C-alpha positions as a printed NumPy array, in Angstrom:
array([[  0.049,  -0.032,   0.037],
       [  1.472,   3.303,  -1.058],
       [  1.332,   5.977,   1.715],
       [  2.387,   8.698,  -0.587],
       [  5.427,  10.901,  -0.023],
       [  3.905,  12.657,   2.994],
       [  2.963,   9.316,   4.714],
       [  6.388,   7.791,   4.059],
       [  8.114,  10.85 ,   5.456],
       [  6.023,  10.759,   8.609],
       [  6.328,   6.949,   9.061],
       [ 10.082,   6.803,   8.457],
       [ 11.225,  10.148,   9.826],
       [ 13.354,  10.501,   6.611],
       [ 13.169,  13.139,   3.8  ],
       [ 11.256,  11.725,   0.813],
       [ 11.5  ,  12.991,  -2.812],
       [  9.106,  11.812,  -5.488],
       [  9.712,  12.72 ,  -9.051],
       [  7.58 ,  11.921, -12.07 ],
       [  7.257,  13.296, -15.485],
       [  4.707,  15.976, -14.572],
       [  5.934,  17.137, -11.079],
       [  8.243,  16.789,  -8.11 ],
       [  7.272,  16.478,  -4.524],
       [  9.526,  16.819,  -1.412],
       [  8.345,  15.759,   2.067],
       [ 10.636,  16.7  ,   5.019],
       [  9.792,  15.468,   8.474],
       [  9.469,  18.011,  11.282],
       [ 11.14 ,  16.409,  14.384],
       [ 12.238,  17.738,  17.69 ],
       [ 13.73 ,  15.78 ,  20.534],
       [ 12.803,  12.456,  18.957],
       [  9.124,  13.475,  18.522],
       [  7.446,  13.644,  15.074],
       [  5.644,  16.965,  14.916],
       [  4.524,  16.913,  11.279],
       [  5.841,  17.062,   7.664],
       [  6.822,  20.014,   5.497],
       [  5.604,  19.279,   2.03 ],
       [  6.914,  21.184,  -1.14 ],
       [  5.612,  20.53 ,  -4.655],
       [  6.655,  21.784,  -8.027],
       [  5.076,  21.46 , -11.469],
       [  8.639,  21.747, -12.892],
       [  9.989,  18.257, -13.073],
       [ 13.535,  19.589, -12.836],
       [ 12.948,  21.476,  -9.603],
       [ 13.795,  20.448,  -6.099],
       [ 17.418,  19.367,  -6.594],
       [ 20.012,  18.5  ,  -3.835],
       [ 20.519,  22.211,  -2.833],
       [ 16.725,  22.759,  -2.462],
       [ 16.554,  19.508,  -0.402],
       [ 19.181,  20.946,   1.942],
       [ 17.471,  24.172,   2.217],
       [ 14.072,  22.527,   2.938],
       [ 15.779,  20.328,   5.577],
       [ 17.165,  23.498,   7.259],
       [ 13.803,  25.112,   6.913],
       [ 12.112,  22.042,   8.583],
       [ 14.668,  22.24 ,  11.453],
       [ 13.859,  25.945,  12.047],
       [ 10.112,  25.196,  11.884],
       [ 10.505,  22.265,  14.335],
       [ 12.457,  24.481,  16.737],
       [  9.793,  27.172,  16.51 ],
       [  6.968,  24.648,  17.15 ],
       [  8.784,  23.158,  20.172],
       [  9.588,  26.535,  21.574],
       [  5.839,  27.459,  21.228],
       [  4.836,  24.308,  23.   ],
       [  7.292,  24.908,  25.828],
       [  6.182,  28.507,  26.193],
       [  2.597,  27.393,  26.461],
       [  3.587,  24.726,  29.082],
       [  5.502,  27.38 ,  31.062],
       [  2.606,  29.75 ,  31.04 ],
       [  0.244,  26.99 ,  32.258],
       [  2.636,  26.078,  35.099],
       [  3.046,  29.718,  36.126],
       [ -0.583,  30.274,  36.297],
       [ -1.176,  27.08 ,  38.296],
       [  1.772,  27.793,  40.638],
       [  0.582,  31.351,  41.409],
       [ -2.948,  30.255,  41.894],
       [ -2.076,  27.165,  43.985],
       [  0.213,  29.254,  46.106],
       [ -1.819,  32.288,  46.546],
       [ -5.061,  30.688,  47.545],
       [ -3.772,  28.948,  50.645],
       [ -1.645,  31.942,  51.532],
       [ -4.766,  34.111,  51.746],
       [ -6.171,  31.714,  54.4  ],
       [ -2.872,  31.465,  56.308],
       [ -2.438,  35.229,  56.357],
       [ -5.983,  35.799,  57.555],
       [ -5.643,  33.215,  60.197],
       [ -2.294,  34.829,  61.383],
       [ -3.873,  38.264,  61.438],
       [ -6.722,  37.003,  63.69 ],
       [ -4.234,  35.189,  65.912],
       [ -2.223,  38.421,  66.323],
       [ -5.309,  40.296,  67.456],
       [ -6.226,  37.519,  69.951],
       [ -6.165,  38.718,  73.591],
       [ -4.171,  36.631,  76.061],
       [ -1.537,  35.17 ,  73.747],
       [  1.563,  34.273,  75.844],
       [  4.633,  36.352,  74.596],
       [  6.323,  33.225,  73.37 ],
       [  3.158,  32.429,  71.213],
       [  2.939,  36.054,  70.092],
       [  6.533,  35.831,  68.838],
       [  5.781,  32.659,  67.017],
       [  2.696,  34.183,  65.291],
       [  4.697,  37.314,  64.37 ],
       [  7.399,  35.154,  62.774],
       [  4.869,  33.106,  60.924],
       [  3.284,  36.354,  59.816],
       [  6.534,  37.819,  58.478],
       [  7.401,  34.597,  56.667],
       [  3.868,  34.568,  55.072],
       [  4.417,  38.116,  53.975],
       [  7.658,  37.162,  52.337],
       [  5.865,  34.229,  50.593],
       [  3.255,  36.599,  49.279],
       [  5.873,  38.992,  47.979],
       [  7.615,  36.008,  46.161],
       [  4.255,  35.039,  44.632],
       [  3.692,  38.595,  43.479],
       [  7.168,  38.684,  41.895],
       [  6.502,  35.499,  39.959],
       [  3.312,  36.981,  38.595],
       [  4.985,  40.266,  37.83 ],
       [  7.736,  38.54 ,  35.844],
       [  5.121,  36.569,  33.902],
       [  3.138,  39.743,  33.185],
       [  6.279,  41.641,  32.04 ],
       [  7.154,  38.805,  29.56 ],
       [  3.568,  38.918,  28.274],
       [  3.83 ,  42.723,  27.886],
       [  1.351,  43.339,  30.732],
       [  2.553,  46.04 ,  33.093],
       [  2.193,  44.838,  36.681],
       [ -0.249,  46.705,  38.802],
       [  0.695,  47.983,  42.221],
       [ -1.776,  50.042,  44.283],
       [ -0.29 ,  52.133,  46.999],
       [ -1.904,  54.915,  49.231],
       [ -0.243,  58.127,  48.776],
       [ -1.153,  61.433,  50.535],
       [ -2.743,  63.731,  48.03 ],
       [ -0.654,  66.785,  49.177],
       [  2.5  ,  64.801,  48.471],
       [  1.269,  63.643,  45.085],
       [  0.428,  67.21 ,  43.932],
       [  3.682,  68.644,  45.331],
       [  5.639,  65.916,  43.41 ],
       [  3.676,  66.507,  40.25 ],
       [  4.235,  70.179,  40.386],
       [  7.978,  69.762,  41.188],
       [  8.398,  67.377,  38.191],
       [  6.485,  69.829,  35.871],
       [  8.89 ,  72.587,  36.943],
       [  5.953,  74.645,  38.535],
       [  6.596,  76.717,  41.602],
       [  4.046,  75.711,  44.031],
       [  4.694,  78.58 ,  46.49 ],
       [  1.793,  80.617,  45.12 ],
       [ -0.604,  77.675,  45.57 ],
       [ -0.258,  77.768,  49.427],
       [ -3.647,  77.364,  51.089],
       [ -5.31 ,  75.587,  48.175],
       [ -6.574,  72.189,  49.211]])
């Protein structure tokens, strides 16, 4: 049974060249790390086309395509792992941080117990910062600017904006 040039290239993992009187067909396997990803198929109506140099170029192109496909697969896998990791770490940290906050406010904790709760709270805070940094890195790689909300006194914000704009704020005294 004839699988055709594409089927033979896929089945054998070897470049296949078919030539007949009317056309030429070249099938180059797309492989990466021992995995078959597909087949690059080139056809020409010119029976004299697709010689040894074109075969070498097609094999180089197939290697580049295979590398690109594998990189895209790895990028998708990395994104999925990052999302799962951030979610799976953040969810329990919310509960842990909330429980530690409640414990810190509990009356009657012995000083030794209070010290343990404070230590655990600091460590949970560091863990939350690490989780946020992982998410920030992912967002930067995706071209999404990370969002950070911080309370800033309005007077300080206006003063800094005026300073950066080169405006003398002395004549604005008393304006609220």
